[in-house]
N, C-alpha and C positions, 0 to 999 in steps of 0.2 A: 174499361180501365182508364181511358182518357175521356175528358169532356170535349166532345166533338165541336161544340159551339165555340169553346175557347180556342182550341187548336186551329180550327178553320179561320177564326178571326186573326190569329197570329200569322198564319200562312198567307192570308190575303194582304195583311199589312207589309209583310216582308217582300211580297211580290211588287207592291206599289211603291214602297219607299226605298227598298234596297235592290230592286230588280232581280230578286232570287225566286226562281220558279217553285211552285208547290211540290212538284215531283222530286225536285232536287233535295228539298228539305225532308220530305217523307223518306226518301232513300237513306238519307243520312241518319234519321231517327231510327229506322229499322236496323241499320248497321250497329248503332250504339246499343240498342236494346239487345241485339244478339250477343254482342261482346259482354254486356253486363250479365246476361243469363248464363253464358258459358263460364264466366268467372265465379259465379255464385253456386251454380248447380251442375255444370258440365264436367266432362272428363278430359284429361290431357289428350290432345290430338284430334278432338272432335271438331267438326265443321258445323257451326250452328247458324241458322238464319231465322229472321223474324219477319212477320207480315202484319202490318197495321191495317185493320179493317176500317176504312173510312165511313162505313155505313153504321157500324155498331160501336166503334171505339175500342174494340177488343184487339189483343195482340196474340197471334199464334206463333209457336216456336217449332222449328224442324231441325232434324239432324240430317246432314247430307253426306252420302257416300258416293265416291267415283267408281265407275265400272272399269275394271282392269282385266287383262288377259294373262295367261301364263307367260307369254313372250315378254310382257312388260314388267314382270315381277322377278326379282332375284330370289332364288330358293334359299331357305335358311342355311342349309349345309354349305352352300357356295358363299353366302354372305359372311359366315363365320371365318372363312379363310382369307377374306379380303382385308387389305389395309385401307387407310383413308383415301389415298391417291387412286387406288383401283376402283373404289366405290364411286368416287367423283367421275372417273372415266366412264363407268357404266351408266351413270345418270345422264351424261352427255349423249349417250346412245339411246336414251329414252327408257331405260330400265330403272326401277326403283325398289326400295324396300317395301314390303307389304305391311301396312298399318291397319289393324282391324277397325279402328275408330273412324278412319276416313276412306278406306278402300273396301270394295266388294268384288269378288271374282265373277266373271261373266256368267258362269253356270248358275251361281246362286242368284244373280240378278234376274236371270230369265225366269226363275221360279216366282219372282215377285212381279216382274213385268215381262211379258212374253217377247216383246219386240226390243228388249234392251240390247244395246251394243256398246262396244268399248268407247269410253269417254262420256257416256251418259251419267246423269246424276240420279240416284235413287233416294227418294225423300221418305224420312221416317218421322212421324209425329212425336213431339216431346210433351211431357206433362206441363200443363199450365199451373204455376205455383200461385197460391192465394196470397202469399206475403210478398209478391214481387211488385205490387202496385207502386209503393213508395220509391223503390229503386228505379223502376221504369220511368216514373215522373221526373226524378232527378237527372236520369240519363238523357231524357228527351230535352230538358232545359239546357243541359250542358251542350248537347249537340246543336241546338238552335243558336246558342251564343257563338259556338265555334263557326257555324256556317255564316253567321252575320259577319264575324271578323274576317273570314276568308273572302267573303263577297266584297267587303269594304276594301280589303287589300288589293283584290283583283281590279275593282273599279278605279281605285286611286292610281294604280300602276298604268291602267289603260288610258285614263283621262289626263293624268298629270305627269306621267313618266318622262316625257320629253319637254316639259315646260319649266324646268328649273331655270331661275333667273329671268323669268318672263312675268309680265304684269297679269294679275288675276283680279277679278271683281267678285265681291261677295257681300253678304249681309251680316251685320253684327248679331250674334245670337245672345251673348251675355258677356259680362265682365266679372271676373272672379279671381281673387287672390293676386291681383296685378296682371292677370292674363286676360286677353280679349279673344273670344272664340268667334270664328267667322264661318258662316255657311257658304261654301263654294258651289253648292248644287248637289253634286254626287259625293262630296266629301266635306269634312270639317277641318278647318285649319286653326292653329293657335298663334297668337301674336304676343310674345313676351313683352314685359315692360321696356326692356332694352331696345326693342324694335318699334316702339310707339313714339310719335312726335310729342314732346313734352307739353305743348300748348293745346293739344287736342283732347277732347272728352268724348268718349264713345258711348252711344246709347243703343239699346236693343232696337233693331230695325234699320239702323243707319247703313247706307250703301257706301262701301269704301273700295278703293283700289290699293293694291299692295304688291310687293315683289315676292314671288314664290322662291323661298331660299333653298329648301332641301326637303327630302323625305327622310324620316328617321324612324328606326325601330325602337319602340318602347320595350320595357322589360317583359311585358306580357306578350310581345310579338305583334302588337297592333301597329300597323303602318300609319303614320300620321304626317301632317303637313305643317310647315312653319312659314309664316309670311312676315314681311318687314316693310315699314315706311321710312326707315332711317338709313338704309343701305345706299351707298353712293350709286350703285347700279340702278336703283329705282329712279333716281334723277335722270340718268342717261336714257332709260327706256321712255320716260315721260317726254324728253326732248325728241326722241325718235318718232313719237306720235305726232308732234307738232311740226317737225322739220323734215320734209322729204329729202332734202339734199344730204342729210346726215345718213339716212338709210342707203342712199345711192353712193355714198363714199366721196362726194364732192367736198364736203367739210368733215372734219374729224374731231372727236373729243379726245384729247391726249391724257387728261387726268381730271379727277373730281375729288375734292375734299369738302367735308360738310361739318358744320356744327348744327345737327339736325333741328329743324324748326326755326332756326335763327338766321344762319348765313351759310353760304356756300361759295366756293371759287371753282370755276370751270375753265380749264385751259383748252382753247380751241385753235384749230389751224385750217386754212383753206388749201385745197389742192388745185384750185383754179385761180390763176393770178388776177383774173378780172373780177373775182368774187371776194368780198370782205367777210371774213369768218365771223367776227363779232357782230357785224350788222345783220348777217344771216340769222344768227341765233336770237337777236333782239326782235327782228321782225318789224313790219310796218306799224309805227306808233307804239312799239314795245309789246305787240300782241302776243308774240310767241313766248317770250320769256315770262310775261305776266301770267299766261295760261298755266305754265309749269309752277310758278311761284304760288298762285292761288290754290293749286292742288296740294301744295305743301304748307297750307295755312299761313301764307305770307312770308315764307322763308326768302330772305334776300339773296339774290344770285349775282355774283360778280363774274362777268365774262372776261377772261384774260387771254390776250393774243399770245399764242405760243411762239417762241423763237429759239433757233439753235444758238444764237448769241446769248450767252448766259447773263451778261450784264443787262441786255435789253429785256430778256425774259424776267429777270428779277425786278426791274422797274415796272413792268406790266403787272407782275404779281402783286405789287404793293398798291396798285390803283384801288380806289380813286384818290389815294393820298398824293400830295405834291412832294416829289422827291427832287433834291438838288443834285445828288450824285450817288453812284453805287460802286463799291469796290469789292472784288473777290479776294478772299483770304484763304488760300488753300483750296481743297476740293469740297469742304463741307461748311464753309462759313461765308456770310455775306455782310458787309458793312453798308448800312444805308444812312446817308447824311441828309438831314432835314433842318430847316429853319426852326427856331424855338417855337414860333407861333404855329407850326404845323406838326409839332411832335405828338400832341394828344390825338389828333385825327389819324396820324400814321399808325400809331399803336392800336387804335380802335377801342371800343368799349370792352373792358375786361381783357384787353390784349387780343381781341378776336381777330383783327385784321392781320396783325403780324404773325399770330399763331397759324392761321390758315395759309398765309403766304409761305411760311416756313415749311409746312407740310406739303404744299404744292411743289416747292423747289427741292424738297428733301435736303434742306440745308438749314443750319442755324442762322438766325438773322439778328444782328445787333443794330439798333437804331441809335444814332448819335446826333446830338444837337450841334449846330454850328452857328457862330455869331454872324449876324446880318452884315455888320460893317466889314468883317473879314471876308465875307462872301463877295461884297461889292468891290473890295480892294482886289481880290483875286480876279474878278471879272474885268476890272480895269487893266490889270497887268497882262492879262491874256492877249488882248489885241496888240499891246506893245511888243510882246515876245514874238507874236506871229509876224508883225511888221519887220522886226529885226531879222527874222529868219528869211522873210521874202527878199529883203535888201541884200542879204548875204548870198542868196541863191541867184540874184539877178546881176551880180558883178561880172564884167567882161573879162576875157582872158588877159587883155592888156593891163587892166587895173590890177588883176591878181599878180601879173608879172612885175608891174611897177612897185607894188607893195613889197614883193619879195626882194627886189633890188635895193630898196630903201633899208630893209632890215639887214641885208648883207653888208651895205656900206657902213651902216651904224656899227655893226659888229667889228669891221676892219679898223675903223677909226678908234674904237675902244681898245683894240689890240695894240695899236701904235702908241697910244697915250700911256699905256701901262708901263713900258720900259722907261720913259722919261720920268714918270713919277717915282719909279724904283731908284733911278740914278740920283735924283735930288735927295731922296731919303738917305741914301748911302753917304752922300756928301755931307749932310748935316750931322750924321753920326760920327764921321771922321773928324770934323771940326771940334766937336765936343770932346773927343778923345785927346786931341793935341792940347787943348786948354787944360 
């Protein structure tokens, strides 16, 4: 019935490539063939089994009956009086309804097999149907496909079940319809266009690193893997490879925002007062940050020192732009003042710098130009104001008392002069009246 050369070849390939044993596949094929035979030729209640002969390629079919005793069978007259709950209660005790297609009484079984006992299976040969070959072949193919899917799902779960958001390495298999398919060894992953760096071109055989995003069930039930090179977490994991202090918790990444393939801003902080966070990430001669940038096809990485002081943090986020001042306006807006000559570099190409800074701060950023002359004037006035404040603060108690007495004397003198002025004014008005 089966071409042994073909089926053996398939079984060997499955064992080598998918790690599925031959016996496992043969058992599955036999189960499928038995189910197909019963559906087409069998009777309701029958227990059908199949046996694939690996020497001849033929398949034999059998009907199986279980040996039962009188104690295990509920008599017909008793069964007729039972309701559903009573029947289920009897089943829990080990008693069941006698079904001719699947049961055989112990006495009858001993006539076929002398040493038969309760629980044994008595095997009856079934007729081999000449027109069953095509059905059997289709059933076998379906079973093999199903076993492959089950094996793949099992291997994926075993190999990658606890590796979500971890870096994996693989080889590009093909690029099709905007998707890149990557061989991860025991499984295949897909990288959609949205997870690919825009400047990268992928060719068959290329070795790549990517972030394992998630496992997802497709409609047909096949478990698959998705990977990404644009996810912010991918950049974090790359830094963890390069920076031991990061994995040890001495330095920390507070937040990452990316324009994948072009630029990123990474807010970092040190938990050791003697260790500079930004310097740690840069590394000697820029070795650490350059290693990460090179893996991302030259993506520029701005390292931003995190601060609890929102104004200071906003200034740092706008770096490397030259900022004159920063003002907070409410909880969700930042005003950044810059000289006209620095406006373009502050905004960045296509607004990239200010957009990334805004995402890093989770605030809207308005960049305003200020006049250089006004800025100089403000800077000149600031020392004067500071000096006046210092002079005011350094006055002695006697000087303050003296100033107070002068003010009081002036006010008393003014009060004395006011009645005189009023008397003269009254006198003038009286003279005018007499005239």
